[in-house]
N, C-alpha and C positions, 0 to 999 in steps of 0.2 A: 950595109942588106944581111954583113959578118953579125955587125956588132949586134941587129935583132936575134941573130941568129943564134948565137952567143949568153946572148941573155936571157931565152924561152927553153933553151935545152939545159943550162942550168937550174932554173925551174922547176923541172919536170925531174932533174935530178938532184936538184932538193925535199923532193917530196910536197909540192907544191898540187893542190889540190884542182883536177883539171875546168871549172867554173874559173881559177883564181890565174892559170896560165892561160885559158883563154881570155879574158878581162884585159889582160895586160896586152897578148899579144892583138887583139884587135885597136888598141891603143893607141899602140907604138905605128901599129901601120896607118891610124888615121893621119898621126903624124906627116908620115913619109907621102901617103895619098888624101892629101884634105880636100878634095871634091867626093869622094867614097864614106858612104858609113858601113862599118867594116859587124857581119854577124857569123856565129858559129851554133851550127845546131849537129844536134849526133843523131844515127840511124840504130836504133836497137836490132835486135836480132830478126823480129817481126818486124822490121817495118815500118815501123813506130819516127816520127819526128820528133826531137825534145830539144829545147833551144841550150844552150851553154853559153853565149855571149854575145852582148850586142850593146854595148856601153851608149853608144848615141841614139837607142832608136825606143820610144817608151816602152815600159814595163808590160803595158795592154795587147801591144803589137807582139813581143816574145810569147805572151802568153797564150792566143788566139792560133799561135802557131803549135800547137804543144799537142800532139797525141794526132796531128794528122798523118793519117797514111799516104804514105809516096805514092805517085803514079803521074803517067804522062803528060797531066793535065793540072798538077797542083804548084802552081807557082814558078817558081824557077826554081829554086831549094828542090821540093817534091821530083821536079821535074829529071834535075841532073843528078839527083839519088838512085831513081828509077832505073833513067838512060843509062849511068853508070859513065856521062860525058860530060863536058861543062856545056851549059845551057846560060844566052844572052839572049835577056829579050830586051829590046829599046821604047818597047811602047808598051810600057804596062796596061794603059786604060784601054786600045785595042789589042792587046794578042789575047788567045783565045787561052793561053797557058794559065792565065792570069783571071779570065772570068770568075769568078770564084770569089777573088778575094782581094778585086783593085781596090774593092770601097772599106780594106785597113789598109792598102798602101797611101791611096791617091792624097783623101785628107791630111797625110803628112807630110806631102809636097816627095815624095818619091815620085819619080816617071820610069825608071830602068831599072832591071837587077840582073846583074850577072854570078851567075854561082857555078861551084865546081868541085865536084866531087871527092871527096878523102877517102880513099881507097889506103885500105892497111897491105901491111905482108901477104898475106893470103888471096887477094886479088879482090874483094870482099868489101862492099861502100861500107864505111862506118857512122859518117855526117859529111858538112857542107862546107863551103869557104864560100861565103857571098860577102857583094859590092852593092850597097845599095845609092842608085844618082838621084839626085834633084833636077837633073838635064836628060833627057832623050839624045841618049846614048851606048857606047859600047867601053869596053876598055882597050885602055891607049897600050900601047911597049912594055914600056917602064911598068902600067898595074899586072899584066902578063908574067912579067919578070918576078915581079912584088910576092903574086898570087902562090905564083908557082911557088916559093920558100914559104908561102906562110901555110899549102895544101899540104907539103912536107912534114913538116914541124908540127900541123893539128894531127897526121897519120902517127906521128912518134908519142906525144901527148894522151889520144885515144885510147893505143894502146899499150901506152903502159898504166893508163885508167883502170883499163881493165883486166888489166896483168893482174893490179892488186886488187881490184873487184873481186876478183875472179878466187885468190889467195884466201881474199878476207873467207867471203863461199865459203872457200872448200875447210875452213877452219871453224867455223862455224855451224856447218851443217852438215848432218848426216849421207853419206853418198847413197845409202843402197836407198835409203826411205825417204828421202826428202826432207826429212822433220832437221828443226834445227838440234844440234847435238849437244854434250854435255856441257864445250867451253862456252855454248851460245845460253847455255843455262847458269850458268854459273856469273853472264854478264849480267843476266836478266833480273838472278836474282838478287848481286849486289846493289842493283840499283833499285830496286822495290822500298817505296815509303813502309817504316815501322812504324810510325806514331799513331796510326790508329788499329784498336784491334779489331779483327772479323773481319778487313779490308782486306786481304787475300790467306790465300790457303795451295796447298796441295797435298794431291795427289798421286801417291806415287805405286804405280802399277808392274805386277812384275808376272813374266808367262810364268806358266806352270811347269808345261808340255811341253817346251820344247829343245829340253834334250832326248826326251823320249822320244820327238821325230827326228832327230835327228838319228838317234842310235839304230831308232827300225825303218824308217824309209831318203834316210839321209841326207845330207847337207842342204841339197840344192829342196829339198823340202822346207827345212826347214826355214833359210831364205827366203820360202814364198808364206810361211808362219805368218815370220818378222814383220816381210813387209803387205802382207793383212792386217796385221792386227795396226798397225801404226797405224795405215788409212781407217778403219775403224774406229779407235780410240782419239784419232784427231777429229773428227768429225762428229763423236759425239760431243765432245765436248767443248766446241765449235759456238762465238767464237773466240772464247779463250786458245791458249798455246800449249801445244801438248811438245816436249821432247825427248830426245830418244838419249837414256846417258848411261847406258848398256845392255848388250850384248840385245838381252828379254826386259830389260826392264827403260821403261817409261816414266815421265812426269808431265802431269798436264799444274799447270800454272792457271786456279780457279778466282777470275775477278769477277767475272757474273753478279749480280745480285741476286739474281734467284738462285742459281748454282751455292751460292756462299751460303743464300737461304738456309738449305737443305744438300746438304754437301752428300749423304745419304742418295737420295735421289741420283743427283751428279754421276757417284760409283754404282749405282744399279745402272744408268743407263750406261755409259762403261759396259758393263760387265755383259748387260745383253745383245749389245750390239755383237762382240765378239762369240756368242754362246751359237752365233748361224752358220754352220757347217762351211768346211771354204775349198776351195779345190788348190792345194800344195805340188802341183807337180806330180798333175796324177795320183792323188790321194786326195780322198777327204778325209778333212779332219778338222774337227771344234778346238778352236782356241779354248784356251783354260786361265785365269789369270787369279791373282790374288791384288787387294789395291788395302791399302795406308795413308789414312790422312791427317794433315795437321792444318789446325789453323795459327792465324796469328794472333796470339791472344791474352795474349801481356805485352802491354805501352816499355818501351826497353828491352826487349827480346830480340834481337837481331835474327835477321834472314837463314844464318844456318844451324840456330834454334828450333827453329819450324820447318826444317832440313830434318835437322835430327829426330825429333818428334816422329816424322811422316815416317823414316825408315824405323824408328820403333814401333811404330803402330801396324807396319808392313808385315816386321820379322812377329811381330805376338799376332798377327791377322794367319802365319803362314803356319804357326804352331795350333792353332787354338781355331781355327775359321777359312780353312784352305778353300779359296772359292770365293770368297767373300769378302764384305767389306769391314774393315774395323777404323776407327776412330779414333784419334790418341787422346787420353786423358788422362794424368797426373801418377796414377800406380804404374801405369805401364813402365815408363820410366822409371821409376825406382825397378820394377825387375829387370830391364834390362841393364842400367845399370851396374845391378849385382850379377849380372850372368855376366857382361862385358867385362865385371870385375876377373868373376871366378874364371874366366879364360884366360885371364892375363897371366890370373896366378898357378894357374897352371903351364902354361907354355913357358913361361919364366921357369919353371921348378924341372921341365922337361929336357930345357936348353940347359940347366945347372946342375942335371943329374941328381934331383934332389927327393926323387919317389922310392917310395920305399914297399915292401910286400912286407903286411903282416900278415900272422897264421893261426885261424881257430882252430884248435881241432874238434872232430868232431868223432865222438864216443860210442862205442856199444852199450849202454845204460846196462845189461848184465853185468861184463864184467869190466866196463870206464878204461876196455881197450883203446889206443884212438887205432882208430883205421883210415885218416883223412883231414885234409886243413880245410877250412876257406881264405883263401890268399884274399885279402882285402887290404887296400891304395890308399897309401898314407904320401902324404908332403912333410918334407922338413923345413921348415920355418926358423929358424935358429934352433932357440930349445925349444921349442914349442914340432908336437904332431899333430897335424891337421889330419881330423876322418874325413872319411868321402862325402858327410854329408854338409861339411863346408865347401864342397867344391863341385859339387854334384851336379848344380847348373852348368856346369863347364861345358861339360855331355850331350846337350844338347848342339855342341859347333863337331860339325864333322869332324874336322881336321883334327884336334884338338883330343877329338874322343877315340877317334883310331893310332895316333899318335900313344894315347898313353896306353889302351889296351895291349898296343903293340911291345910298347916296353914292358910293363907289368907279364904278357906272356914269356919276354923272352928272358924276365927273372928271375920266375916263377921254373920255370925249365933247368935255369942256370941251378937253382936249389935243388929242383928235384935230383937234377945229377948229381952235387956234391954230397946231397946224403944217401945214394944211388951208391957213392964211392968209399964213402963211410959204412955202408953195410947196416944202410936204416932204412926200416923199411916202412916205407909212404904206400897207402892202398892208391889214395886217387889226391887228386887239389882242384879246389873246385875256383873257377874265375868268374868276373860279375859283367857279363856285356851291355851293352846300352845298344839303343836301334841303329845308331849313327854305324858298327861295328860289322853290322852284315850290309851293309850299304857299299854298291859296287860289285857286290855277286865276287867279292877275291877272299875272302874269311878262309874257308876252307885250304885253300895253296900256299895261304903268310901262314897258318896254325901249323900245319903239314911240316913246312922248309924249319920252324923254330926247331919245332921239336922232335925233327931226325940231324937240324947242326948241336942240340945237348944230348943225341942217343934215349929218347926218355917215350915210351912207349903211347902211342893216341889212345888206349884205353886207361891210361893212368889219371885222364884229364876229364876234367868235368865243366859245360860248360855251364850258367846261370843267368837264367831273365825269367824278369818279373811277368804277372801278367799282363800287366799294360803293355809292357812292347812286343808280348808275343803274339793280345791280339790289339792292335793299333793297327796302323795304314797301312806297316811294313811290311804285313802279313805274311800277303802270299811269297816277299823275296825271303824272310825267315823260313819259312816252312820248308821252305828249296832247298835254304841254305843247311840248313839242322838235318834234313833228309842228307847231305853230304858228309856233314858233318858225323853223324850216329855212321855211315858207311868204312870212313875210316877209323870206328871205334872210339868216335869220342862220345861219353854219355852228356846227355842233355837234361838239368833240370828246369824244376818248375820255381820262383824261385818266389816267397812273399804268401802261399794260397789263400789268399781270405783274406788279405791287404786291396784287391783292387774288385777285380768281375766276382772274386768268389760263386765263381760257375763250373758245377762236374761236367759239363760238356767239355771242360779244355782239357780234360783228364781224357776224353776219346778222340777227341779235333787233333792234340798236339804230338809231336813224336817224342815222349815222355819214357825217362829212363828211372828220373829221380822226382819226386817230390817234400817240397821244403813246406810245411807248417806256420804258418806267421805268427809270430811272436802274442799277438793278439790274442787268437786263441788259445796259445800255453798261458797268458797269463790268468786268463778268467777258469782255467781248469779247475781249480778250487772253487769256486765262487760258484758257478755260473752251471749248471748240470746243462742248456744246450749247448754251450761253448760242447761239454763232456760227449753230450750225444752224437752234435756235429763230426769232433776227432775222431772218437770209435767208428763211426761211417764213413769213414775218410780212410780209414788205416784198413778196414773190413774192404771197401772199395778196388783201394793200390793194391790190397794182396791180388782182387780178382785179376787185376787189372797184369800185376805181374809186377810191377812196379814200386822202388824202394821208396820210405819216406825217412827224412829229415824233421823232427820238429826246435825249430829253431828257438832262440832268447828263454834257453830254461834258466830260473835263477835259484828257482827252493830247491828244496828236496821234496819239498810234498807235488811237484807238477812233475817230476823226475818221475818219481813213484810212479804217482796214476797214468805216467804215458803208458809208464814200462806194463802195467795192471794193462791197459789196454791195450797191448801189442804193438805197440811204436820200439824199436830196436834199435833207433840210431836217434843220438841227439848233439848238438849243442850251446854255449851258454856259457854266460860268468858263473855262474856252479860248477861246472865242469874246468875249463879254462876261460880264459879274454885272450883276445888276438893276442898273439907276440911275434917277437923281433925275428928275425933268422936265426941268431943268434941261441934265443930262448927256446925257441920251437926246437932246434938241434938237442941241447940240453933237455930237454922232457922229452922224444926220441930216443935219448939215448939212456937216459934212466928209464924210461919204459922196458929198452929190449933186455936192458940189463935184471930188473925185475924178473921178465919172461923167461930169461937163463936159468937163474936162480931156481925157479918154479920152475 
């Protein structure tokens, strides 16, 4: 008996599977009790029987027991599990508990069955251990002693099996939604065949309004939103699998032929299911999502490539088709790769402190007096200085854009303080902002802290935004932040007017102090009467609205003359001076100071 116990416990400790352990137990017990045929069944949480091991019984007999609900008249095993007490049936043929099942046992020569419940440490019946006999009899004293040990060993083995299964389930299942999690997705992705193009696809679904719901109604409402979205996405793509791979991100693994033939319809089905209002903790919320998709397109491409392509498509969709669906194509990959490279370069430059501010002077056209600068970001890579257009793509990344702008603000504020200490007059310095700079609602506070630390007046700072930024999807946030900044004394300039929307309505709707005419209009002044008329009309309107105008990109004396004749007072461009490093800008200011002192 001790040898049996040690052998089975060692198998459990080694991590052998439950069927292997139970099979070995039955075989060893049958050797000790040669008149008995051994059977081990598991009882699941729903009270359903499942065969684990019965090496001396035919397979069809065990299969007939699988899926039976325990009960007082369900043979010896079903009854023992139901009553949580041993049940000895000495005559299968005539016992009412076997009325429905005798036809299975009798042809096999089975005449009696003694079953004992297997009970775990919590008092729950988790299985049965049974002896079948070919004679009409009950257990002997030695068999009772043997079975008592076997039931204990089975309880340990089943409990260990369930603990391992639960750990595995937790490792592969998202507790909140019940969906398979990121680890399960990774395992599924690694097992997918990649030799048949078009045989599967991924739809990456990102919830657009989770943060807003969390911030507005609280995280309990946000949890309801996640759970609702999970059910709807899984329902929309069934029978295909859905995985939760992040806080607000889900992935559908599409394998159904109909869905693969029309991924857009599959994505639209998800979006349609989400657009129904949901009760999120007492708040009515319409889940919003954006989807990126990618097919296994080329033989030899691994599953991670398809995942990357789907992520690229989602990234592109959130920028161009938020709330919709974009299917990956090669050009998206090129664009995103270029963007990621730009982000990497800027991030590295920030870490290595290779970010520089160059200053292009803003002149009065009549006196050629410097009245201010536009600060332009440059990145030093070896002996090369990268202009802004080389890394503009990086500004779509919120973290990188915010860090870059803050570094520029600190550098510019420090340079302005240095000029003040040298007694060099600088009317204003302008810095360009992107949409990401306004996110989070703390731009005004960050800016105030930086200027205060350097002792620079906010009235000497100008913030430039393009029409695309000012009139984009973040317009309400930008307008609110711009109003706060103007209250501090900071001036707001609309940069590149005419390069995007070119709408005069913006001059009325936006809180502006300065308008910068785009270089495209300036370059056409000499040859295009329409451009001249537009610039003249714009200057007149700006005067009426008390908005200062700066002409950008002035490169010829003729352009400067035409602008001045039209009433434009300020300009910048290579005719007057290129962007200069801080040392050259300081020298230029010093030279101007000497000239004016002599005059």
